[in-house]
N, C-alpha and C positions, 0 to 999 in steps of 0.2 A: 504494500500500500504506500502511496506517495502523496505528499502535500505539494500542490502545484501553485506557482506564483504566476498570475496573469497580469500583464502590464499594458498600459496605453502610453507608449513612449513619445509620441508626437502630439499628444493633447487634442486629437480630433474627436474624442468621445468614443472611440472603438478600440478594443484590445488588438494589439499587433504582435505581441511577444508573450511567450510563456516558457518557464523552466521549472525544474524540480527543486524544491527547497530541501526536502529530506525524504528518504524512503525507509519504511519499516517493514522488512520482509516477513517478520513474525507477528505483525499486528493482525487483528481480526479483519476479515474482509468487510469492506464498506463501513468504516468507522462512522459513528453517528453524530459527531460534533467537532467543530473547529472554531477557534476564536483567536483574535490577535489583540494584545494589550501592549502597545508600544513595540518593544523588540522581543516580547514574550509571545510565543505561539503555543496555544493550548489545544491539545488533541484529546478528544474523548474516544478511547478505543478500549472497550471492555476487555480485561478487568481493570484497566488503568486510566487515570488522568495523567497525561504526559505533558510536561512543560519544556519547550525548547527556548533557550535564551540566545538570540542572535547577537553575540557580543560585538562583532565588527559591523553589524547592520548592513550586510551585503545581500541579504535575502537568500543566502545559500548556507546550509548547515555544514560546518566543518568541525568534526569531533575533536580536532587538535586545538581549536580556538573557542568554539561555542559550547554551550552547556545543555545537557539533557537530564531531566529529573522526573522520576515517577512520583508525582505529588501525592497521589492517593490511589490505593488499589483495594480490591475486594468486591467489586461489582460482579454479580453472578451471570452465568451462561454467556460465554464469550461470543458465540455465534448467533445469539437471539437478537431480535429487535426490541424486546421489552426490557431494555437495560439502559446503560448510561447514555445521556445526551449532552448537548453542548453547554459549556460555561458561558454565562452572559454577564455583562457589567451591570452596575447598579449605582444609585446616587450616594450610597454610603461608602463606595469604594470596594465593597466586597464582591465576590463572584458568586453567582447563583447557578445552580444546575439541578437537574432532576434525573431520576432513573425509574424505569418501569417496574412492573410487579414480578420480575424475576428475582428481585431482592438484592441484598448486599450485606457484607460483613466488613466494616470499615474501621481501621485503627489509624489515628493521626499522630503526628510527631509531638503533639502536646498532651498525649495520653488519653484522648477521647476514644470511645468505642461505640459504634453504632451498628445495630442489627435491624434488619427489616426482612420480612418474609410473609408468605400467605399460601393459600391452597395451590396457587399457580406456580410459584417458584420459591426456592429456599425455605421449604416448609419447616425445616429444623429450627428456624428462628421464631416460629409461632409461639407466642406467650412469653418470650424472653425479653427482658427490659434492656435498654441501652444504658450507657454509663451516666446519662442524665436522669435516670430513673423513670423514663417514659417508655411506653410500648409503641413502637412505630411499625406500621403494617403496610404491605403491598408496595406500590410505587411511592417514592418520597421526593419531595422538593427540599433542597438544602442550600445553605450559603456558608461561605468560609472566607477568611482573609486570603489575599493572594499568595501568602507563603504557606498555606495549607493548615494554619492554626485556626482555632475558633469555629470549627465545624459545628453547625447547628441545623437541625431539621426544622422546617418552617411549614410543612404541610404533608399529609400522608393519605394512604388508601387511594392513590391514583391507579389507573390501569397502565397507561403508557403515554405520558405527556412528553412530546418532543420539544425541547427548548422551553424557555419561559420568557416572560417579558415583565420588566420592572419599570414603572414610570418614575419620573423625577419626584413624585409625591410618595414614593415607596410602595405603591399598590402593585401587587403581583397579579398577572393574568396568564391564563394558559388555556389550551384546548386539549381535550382527551377524546378517546374513541372507544367503541365496543363493536363487536361483530354484529350482534343484532343492531338495528339501525338507531343507535342512541348516541351519536356524537354530540359534543357540547363544547361551548366556550364559557369560561368561568372566571370570576374574580376569586382569588384565593386569599381568604382571611388567614392571618398568621396563625400557625399551629393547628389549622383546621383539619377535620376528617372529610375527605372528598367523597366518601360513601360508595366506593365501587363494590367492595366485598363486605362480608360480615363486619359490622362496626366494632365488635368487641376484640377480635383477634385475627380476622380475615381467614379463619379456618374453613369457611364455607363460601361457595361461589355466588355470583349474582343470581344464578338460576334458583338457588335455594332460599334466598332472602328477599328478592325483589317481588313485590306484590302489586301488580298493576291495578287490581281492584280497589286499592286504597285511595286511588286518585279519582274523584268524581268525573263522570263523563269520559273516562279513558277507554272504555270497552270498544273494541273494534278499531281503535287508532293504531297507527304504525309504531308509536313510541309514547312513553309516559315518563313524567318526572320521577315517579316512584322507582324507576330503574336505578337511579342514583340515590335512593333512600332519602328523598327530600323530607318526608314526614316523620323520619326517625329522630329521636332526641340524640344530639351529638354530631349530626352531619351538617355540612354546609348546604346552602341553597345550590342547586345544580347549575345555575346560570341559564344560558340559552341552549336548550336541547334542540338540535336542528335535523336529526335523523341520520340517514346514510351518509358516509363520508370517510375520510382518512386525513385528519388535520396533522400537519407536521411543523415546518418552520414557522416561527412567529416573531413579531417585534411590536414595539409601541412607538408610534410616530408622533413627535411633539415639536417639530420644527416649523418654521414659517415659509420654507422654500417652495412648498407645494400648495400654498394657499390655506386660508382659514378652514376650509371644509375638511382638510386632512390633519389639522392640528388637534392632538388628543385622541387619536384613533388607534385601536388595537388591530393589527393585521395578522392574519393567519392563512397559510397555504393549505389547501385541501386537494389532494391528488384525485380522489374519486369524483368530486364535483368539478375538478379542473378549473379551480378559481383561486384568486387571491381575494379573500373575504375581509371586509372591513366592518368594525364595530365602533360605536361611540359610547363607551361606558358612562353611566351617570349614577351619582349617589342617590339612594332612596332608602329612607329609614335607617336601619342598622347595617345595610349592605350596599354593594355597588352592583347595579344591574347592567347587563351587557347590551340589551336591546336586540333588535333584529339585524342580521348581517346583510350587507349588499355586496355584490361582486364588483370589486374595484377593477379587476382584470379577469377576463374569462373568454370562452369561445362563443362565437355567434351561434344562434340556435340551429342553423343548418350546417354547422361545422363541428358538432359535438363529438364526432368520431376521430377528430384530429388527435395526434399524439402530443398532447400538451399536459405535462404533469408538474405543476409548480411545487418545488421541494423546499425552498428556503427563501427568506426575505430579510434584508438588512437595510438600514439607512446609512448612506455613505457620508464621508466628511464633507462632500460637496452639497449635501442636502437632498440628493437624489435617492430614490428607492432602487435597490438592486434585487432582482428576482431571478432565481435559478430555476431551470426547467429540465426535467429528465425526459428525453424523447422515448416514450414507452407507452404501453397500453394498460398499465397498472399491474402487469404480471411481475411477480417477485423473481421468478426463475427465467432470466433472460441474459443474453450476452450483449445487449445493446449498450454501446459506449457513447452515444451522441447526447448532447445536451446544449443548452443555451443560457447565457446570462444576459438579462435585459436590464437596461437602465431607464427608469421612469422619472422624467423631469417635468417642470412646469412648462407649458407650451410657449411661454414668453422667454424662457431661459433655455435656449436650444442646446448649449454645451457648457454647463457650469463647470468651473475648474475647481479641483480640490485645493483647499488652502494649505499652506505650509504649517505644520504643527510644531510649535515651540514649547517644549517642556522644561526649558532651562532657565527661563526668566519669570518673574512674577507676572508681568504683563502677558506673556505668552500663555501661562497657566490660566489666567482669568479668561482669556480668549478661548482656550481649549475647553473650559468649563461650559462654554456656550455653544460648543460644536454640536451639530445634529447627530453625530455618531456616538452611541452610548458607551462604547469601550474606550474611546478617546476621553470622554468625560470621566470615566472611572479612574483612568490613570491620573488625570488632572486632580481629582479629589484627593487621592493619596499623597500626591506631591505637595499640594497646598496644605494639607494637614501637617505634613512634616515641617513646613516652614513656620508653623505656630502663629504667634500674635503678629508677626511681621506683615501678614496679609489680611489682618482683620479689617482694616479700613477699606481695602479694595473689595472685600466680600460685602461689607455694609453698603458700599456705593453701588455695587451690582444689584443687590437686593432692592435698593430704593429706586433705581433707574430702569430696571428691566420691565418691559411691557408684556412680554410673553409670560404667563403665570408659571409655566414649566421651567423657564430660565430663572425666574425670580426665586423659586424655592430652593434651587441648587446650592447657593452659598450657605443656607441654613444648615445643611448637612456638614459642610466644612467646619 
């Protein structure tokens, strides 16, 4: 398995060069996550989270110069897809990630020990508490410091959430799926139970514990909220249950570059629906409701058989949305190697240029904190925190002057 660097060397908005950053011959086939934080490249390849530090910053891994560290290991079922997914940045400077219900047995360098299992995977962990005294079941959402310390579970009893999204207000969003047509997109309340399997210890599957008759007027419908145990004490509201699908790559867009309509929008790729779906979450009572999705990108009605499978989405440093597509018909067993990366920009900004990122000066870090790319902001947060009181005045000035509410809240985290 190889990590590929794709470049636009002449600035015309189209990639014209590519090369291999590093190859991992013994890594699992099709690793399920990749992230970049400055010169640290983070690969999620079960059973490991591997961090490469590109010391000389030439975008080519040289074992004589650069560094490779297995930051965390113990994610179960190397060849399965219900396992470790990508690390994503956050406004606190921590890295968030999730793994599916194949489970995990994780030990950290600062002495923490986390166990997770269920009827589906790593069942030997059922009923066993982690070092924090809690019982974590099924798939789990977690966060940690960039050095691998401070690992904390922030939600559990997922089925198989690919990636996560954390807004600048600290709200977590994700999409999950199930083979019966019960895909959903959800706000994840911290430490909440997402209700996939038995709420007590996940020893029983959804078939044994979901009761559609508990939801009024659900008889005869294709799906019901009871599938995710909405009416059970201890489980979170299931969010928007939208039926058949396969949600994977996700992000939260909070920049101004694509217009007001896309500021504060949760984006999720769905391969089965062949869409990049957009939600505008809104607070209601004690929760955040997702609302109904709309297709930001999709196929025309008469082109639904086209091979377009959106697999991941990120916001670039230039404010554009980057969308990857696997040229496939949704079959898992295929040798198709073709795919496309699309860039989506505002129609009035034909070819936005990526800004130069400066992490060395106070002014550069303040600018980086306002960048549309979440992982750039994550690096900036940690470097600003390290500068202590010296940057307090600049943080206060940004807080008082920023018009975008998502930008305004970021200095509070610092």
